[in-house]
ZAMARGU-4260 file (C-alpha; in steps of 0.2 Angstrom, whole numbers, plus 5000, padded with zeros to 4 digits):
<rodrens>
0) 4806/5219/5075 | 4816/5203/5072 | 4831/5211/5065 | 4830/5222/5083 | 4830/5207/5091
5) 4844/5200/5083 | 4853/5216/5084 | 4851/5216/5105 | 4857/5197/5105 | 4873/5201/5096
10) 4875/5216/5109 | 4873/5206/5124 | 4884/5193/5118 | 4898/5206/5114 | 4897/5212/5133
15) 4898/5197/5140 | 4914/5192/5130 | 4921/5211/5134 | 4916/5208/5152 | 4926/5191/5153
20) 4940/5197/5145 | 4943/5211/5156 | 4942/5199/5171 | 4953/5187/5164 | 4966/5201/5159
25) 4964/5209/5178 | 4967/5192/5185 | 4950/5192/5193 | 4946/5175/5188 | 4958/5161/5181
30) 4961/5162/5162 | 4954/5145/5153 | 4962/5146/5138 | 4979/5136/5142 | 4968/5122/5150
35) 4958/5120/5136 | 4972/5120/5123 | 4979/5107/5133 | 4965/5096/5134 | 4965/5097/5114
40) 4982/5095/5111 | 4983/5080/5124 | 4990/5064/5118 | 4976/5051/5119 | 4981/5031/5119
45) 4977/5026/5102 | 4974/5010/5110 | 4975/5000/5125 | 4991/4989/5130 | 5001/4996/5116
50) 5020/4993/5117 | 5024/5012/5113 | 5015/5028/5106 | 5024/5045/5100 | 5017/5060/5094
55) 5026/5067/5080 | 5027/5084/5072 | 5016/5080/5057 | 5005/5069/5052 | 5012/5051/5046
60) 5008/5048/5028 | 5019/5030/5026 | 5029/5018/5034 | 5036/5001/5031 | 5046/4988/5043
65) 5064/4988/5040 | 5076/4977/5048 | 5070/4980/5068 | 5063/4998/5064 | 5050/5007/5056
70) 5054/5020/5042 | 5040/5033/5044 | 5037/5047/5033 | 5027/5062/5040 | 5024/5078/5032
75) 5041/5083/5023 | 5053/5071/5035 | 5057/5053/5039 | 5063/5044/5055 | 5068/5027/5059
80) 5060/5020/5075 | 5065/5005/5085 | 5051/4992/5085 | 5054/4987/5101 | 5055/5005/5111
85) 5049/5019/5097 | 5063/5026/5101 | 5075/5036/5085 | 5087/5023/5078 | 5100/5038/5077
90) 5099/5049/5093 | 5112/5062/5083 | 5094/5064/5071 | 5079/5064/5083 | 5070/5076/5072
95) 5073/5064/5056 | 5080/5068/5039 | 5071/5080/5024 | 5062/5067/5013 | 5046/5069/5001
100) 5045/5051/4999 | 5052/5035/5006 | 5054/5017/5000 | 5060/5000/5008 | 5071/4989/4999
105) 5077/4970/5004 | 5070/4960/5020 | 5074/4958/5038 | 5092/4961/5041 | 5095/4965/5023
110) 5083/4979/5023 | 5089/4997/5016 | 5079/5014/5017 | 5079/5025/5001 | 5072/5042/5002
115) 5074/5058/4992 | 5075/5075/4998 | 5061/5086/4995 | 5062/5095/4977 | 5078/5088/4971
120) 5081/5074/4961 | 5091/5060/4967 | 5091/5051/4984 | 5099/5042/4998 | 5101/5024/5003
125) 5103/5022/5022 | 5106/5008/5034 | 5089/5006/5046 | 5100/4998/5061 | 5108/5014/5062
130) 5102/5028/5051 | 5118/5030/5041 | 5119/5036/5024 | 5129/5021/5014 | 5125/5028/4996
135) 5119/5044/4988 | 5112/5047/4970 | 5110/5065/4962 | 5099/5059/4945 | 5088/5050/4948
140) 5069/5053/4946 | 5060/5037/4952 | 5064/5022/4964 | 5057/5005/4965 | 5059/4993/4980
145) 5057/4975/4982 | 5061/4961/4994 | 5076/4956/4984 | 5081/4971/4973 | 5078/4989/4970
150) 5077/4998/4953 | 5081/5017/4948 | 5075/5028/4934 | 5088/5043/4928 | 5081/5053/4914
155) 5086/5068/4905 | 5078/5085/4902 | 5069/5078/4886 | 5061/5063/4898 | 5074/5049/4888
160) 5078/5036/4904 | 5090/5023/4909 | 5084/5010/4921 | 5096/5001/4933 | 5095/4985/4945
165) 5103/4984/4960 | 5104/4970/4973 | 5100/4976/4989 | 5117/4974/4998 | 5125/4982/4982
170) 5126/5000/4977 | 5133/4997/4960 | 5119/4992/4947 | 5119/4974/4942 | 5111/4980/4925
175) 5107/4997/4914 | 5093/4997/4900 | 5089/5013/4891 | 5072/5014/4890 | 5063/5017/4873
180) 5051/5034/4870 | 5048/5045/4886 | 5044/5042/4903 | 5024/5043/4907 | 5023/5048/4926
185) 5036/5039/4932 | 5043/5049/4946 | 5044/5047/4967 | 5044/5032/4976 | 5037/5015/4970
190) 5028/5025/4955 | 5014/5014/4947 | 5018/5004/4934 | 5007/4994/4919 | 5003/4980/4931
195) 4988/4976/4942 | 4982/4985/4956 | 4986/4986/4976 | 4971/4983/4987 | 4970/4997/5000
200) 4959/5010/5008 | 4959/5026/5019 | 4961/5014/5034 | 4974/5002/5026 | 4988/5008/5013
205) 4990/4999/4998 | 5008/4996/5000 | 5003/4986/5019 | 5011/4972/5010 | 5029/4977/5011
210) 5041/4975/4999 | 5037/4958/4989 | 5050/4948/4977 | 5053/4957/4963 | 5041/4949/4947
215) 5052/4941/4933 | 5044/4954/4920 | 5040/4971/4924 | 5030/4983/4912 | 5033/5002/4911
220) 5021/5015/4903 | 5032/5027/4889 | 5024/5038/4876 | 5032/5036/4860 | 5025/5047/4845
225) 5009/5050/4853 | 5007/5032/4858 | 5004/5024/4872 | 5017/5010/4875 | 5022/4998/4888
230) 5040/4992/4887 | 5042/4975/4896 | 5059/4972/4905 | 5066/4957/4911 | 5072/4961/4930
235) 5086/4946/4929 | 5095/4956/4916 | 5086/4971/4910 | 5084/4964/4893 | 5070/4974/4885
240) 5056/4959/4878 | 5044/4968/4872 | 5037/4986/4865 | 5019/4985/4866 | 5007/4999/4859
245) 4989/5001/4866 | 4974/5005/4857 | 4961/5015/4861 | 4952/5000/4867 | 4965/4989/4875
250) 4974/4989/4890 | 4992/4978/4893 | 4997/4973/4910 | 5013/4962/4916 | 5008/4950/4928
255) 5014/4932/4931 | 5027/4931/4921 | 5016/4936/4905 | 5010/4949/4896 | 4990/4952/4898
260) 4981/4961/4884 | 4963/4966/4887 | 4951/4972/4873 | 4934/4979/4876 | 4924/4984/4861
265) 4907/4990/4859 | 4895/4978/4849 | 4877/4984/4846 | 4877/4993/4864 | 4885/4980/4873
270) 4902/4979/4880 | 4912/4964/4875 | 4929/4958/4881 | 4942/4947/4877 | 4959/4943/4887
275) 4973/4935/4881 | 4990/4930/4890 | 5006/4931/4879 | 5023/4924/4880 | 5035/4939/4884
280) 5051/4933/4873 | 5041/4926/4858 | 5025/4937/4858 | 5014/4922/4855 | 4997/4917/4864
285) 4999/4905/4877 | 4980/4906/4884 | 4965/4913/4877 | 4957/4924/4869 | 4944/4921/4884
290) 4928/4930/4887 | 4934/4936/4903 | 4931/4957/4912 | 4949/4960/4918 | 4946/4978/4921
295) 4932/4987/4928 | 4923/4998/4917 | 4914/5016/4923 | 4895/5018/4921 | 4895/5023/4905
300) 4905/5016/4888 | 4916/5002/4889 | 4932/5013/4893 | 4943/5001/4905 | 4948/5010/4919
305) 4954/5000/4935 | 4968/4986/4933 | 4963/4969/4941 | 4967/4964/4958 | 4983/4950/4960
310) 4994/4942/4968 | 5010/4935/4962 | 5002/4926/4946 | 4985/4925/4952 | 4973/4937/4946
315) 4954/4941/4950 | 4943/4943/4934 | 4924/4942/4931 | 4917/4927/4918 | 4906/4935/4905
320) 4891/4929/4917 | 4899/4941/4929 | 4904/4928/4942 | 4921/4931/4950 | 4937/4919/4946
325) 4954/4919/4948 | 4967/4913/4936 | 4983/4910/4934 | 4991/4923/4923 | 5005/4908/4918
330) 4994/4897/4910 | 4977/4903/4910 | 4969/4889/4924 | 4956/4895/4933 | 4962/4893/4951
335) 4944/4897/4959 | 4927/4901/4952 | 4914/4908/4962 | 4895/4913/4963 | 4887/4931/4956
340) 4886/4942/4972 | 4903/4936/4979 | 4919/4947/4978 | 4938/4944/4979 | 4942/4955/4991
345) 4962/4952/4994 | 4973/4941/4983 | 4992/4934/4986 | 5000/4922/4976 | 4993/4907/4991
350) 4977/4914/4998 | 4961/4923/4992 | 4950/4932/5004 | 4931/4930/4997 | 4918/4942/5003
355) 4902/4931/5002 | 4883/4941/4995 | 4878/4946/5012 | 4893/4957/5014 | 4899/4950/5031
360) 4906/4933/5029 | 4924/4931/5025 | 4931/4914/5019 | 4949/4912/5016 | 4952/4899/5000
365) 4970/4891/4996 | 4978/4893/4980 | 4989/4884/4971 | 4982/4866/4976 | 4965/4861/4979
370) 4956/4876/4981 | 4953/4870/4998 | 4943/4881/5013 | 4957/4886/5025 | 4943/4896/5037
375) 4929/4908/5039 | 4928/4924/5048 | 4915/4938/5050 | 4917/4958/5048 | 4907/4971/5045
380) 4902/4975/5026 | 4912/4992/5027 | 4929/4984/5034 | 4945/4987/5026 | 4955/4972/5023
385) 4974/4967/5014 | 4985/4952/5015 | 5001/4958/5022 | 5016/4947/5026 | 5012/4950/5042
390) 4995/4941/5040 | 4976/4947/5035 | 4974/4964/5042 | 4956/4970/5045 | 4951/4987/5050
395) 4934/4983/5056 | 4919/4994/5059 | 4905/4993/5071 | 4913/4994/5082 | 4929/4999/5077
400) 4944/4986/5079 | 4960/4980/5072 | 4962/4962/5068 | 4978/4952/5062 | 4971/4934/5055
405) 4982/4921/5053 | 4983/4917/5034 | 4981/4898/5037 | 4973/4897/5051 | 4961/4913/5051
410) 4966/4915/5070 | 4967/4931/5077 | 4987/4936/5078 | 4981/4954/5085 | 4964/4960/5091
415) 4963/4977/5097 | 4949/4992/5100 | 4954/5007/5091 | 4949/5021/5078 | 4966/5024/5072
420) 4972/5018/5057 | 4984/5004/5052 | 5000/5012/5044 | 5011/4997/5041 | 5012/4978/5048
425) 5028/4971/5054 | 5033/4953/5059 | 5030/4956/5078 | 5016/4969/5077 | 5006/4983/5069
430) 5010/5004/5068 | 4993/5014/5070 | 4990/5031/5066 | 4979/5045/5071 | 4983/5064/5070
435) 5001/5065/5073 | 5002/5049/5084 | 5009/5034/5080 | 5008/5019/5091 | 5016/5001/5091
440) 5003/4985/5096 | 5014/4969/5096 | 5006/4951/5093 | 4998/4943/5107 | 5013/4933/5115
445) 5026/4941/5105 | 5041/4953/5112 | 5052/4965/5103 | 5064/4962/5091 | 5079/4967/5105
450) 5073/4951/5117 | 5071/4939/5101 | 5058/4928/5109 | 5040/4922/5103 | 5026/4912/5108
455) 5013/4903/5099 | 4997/4915/5098 | 4980/4910/5107 | 4969/4896/5098 | 4950/4903/5090
460) 4938/4892/5082 | 4944/4890/5063 | 4940/4879/5049
</rodrens>
């Protein structure tokens, strides 16, 4: 009986669909599908009072401020948009250019945009003010962009590589260095090095800070005779300072002008950690060994899985008792120490954002001085947060809202109700995205780069 009723229901449904289709085809009733499709495809505002909003041909994947423009990668192409108007920088390239990744180097008017054609080695360097190509390379497999330099890596078929260093305003290498061993995963735009991790989420990208000054030392992971090796390179001269093999229970990172080695061993079922800071030139220990936990471990065993959060020379660690701490990687000084339940949520060379045990209260702590409390704010425990050059970027939840807090005062530079993701943070606002749309939310009181004026953001209560 049940199967018979189901058959009758399906038969009636098919008859209704057939009759409706016949009426639409004959014109007896209007076709509702174009209206439905127009409603589905309609571009909705990402937020109120945006400076501009544009719909792209593909979902945007990344964006960075470059001069007075925004370099946006979407699908298999990239484009430069004027921050003031949202119009393409080059009207001759309204659809952008083919690119599999985009990197920005330099800062302000000295910025450049580097991108690689899809499926090919090499890259193009563009002027963000015009979109014009000013330099090309046909062999590099990786590029790193910094606020005052950029590096590229050329490798042969056997993965033997040469590293080269440039100034942002130059196209001739300042130095060249042959890396020992074979490259390990060093491909594309800003591939991961042997250093700390960036703080990111699905709502705020991990490169939201934009190009930072190049550190004095960088660690390049390579393999040599089956061993994992970190090659420490002086970024001013290209000189190789050390080649450090990593054992199965060791991790080496380069941060704050020091080489930090973390050793995690298991004794009688207990994971015991030691962290030591070394001089990159002599190899002598400068501080430690100290019983800090630098890397996070998995649920089982003592394997070190996730590198620490850091900003400049400031590194977040845990004490042997599990309390959060911030160290100066250069000399091992404790810059801040907290209590169980607290978490270092974001970190820069000058500022730490601490989340209290309740998960809602955030505190801004000054680093490099007296460790004073700068401000206190509240945000949802599920909020995403990162420190960028423009301020502390917060993607809040319950309700959905994007903030940019002033790093020194905690005051709102921006507060906008939106469910969109933050894609980039510029000196005058943030780029939001949802679906294929992007929109620019300007900081309170600021005008477009073309007009060159600004004003003081409104005051709120702060510490």
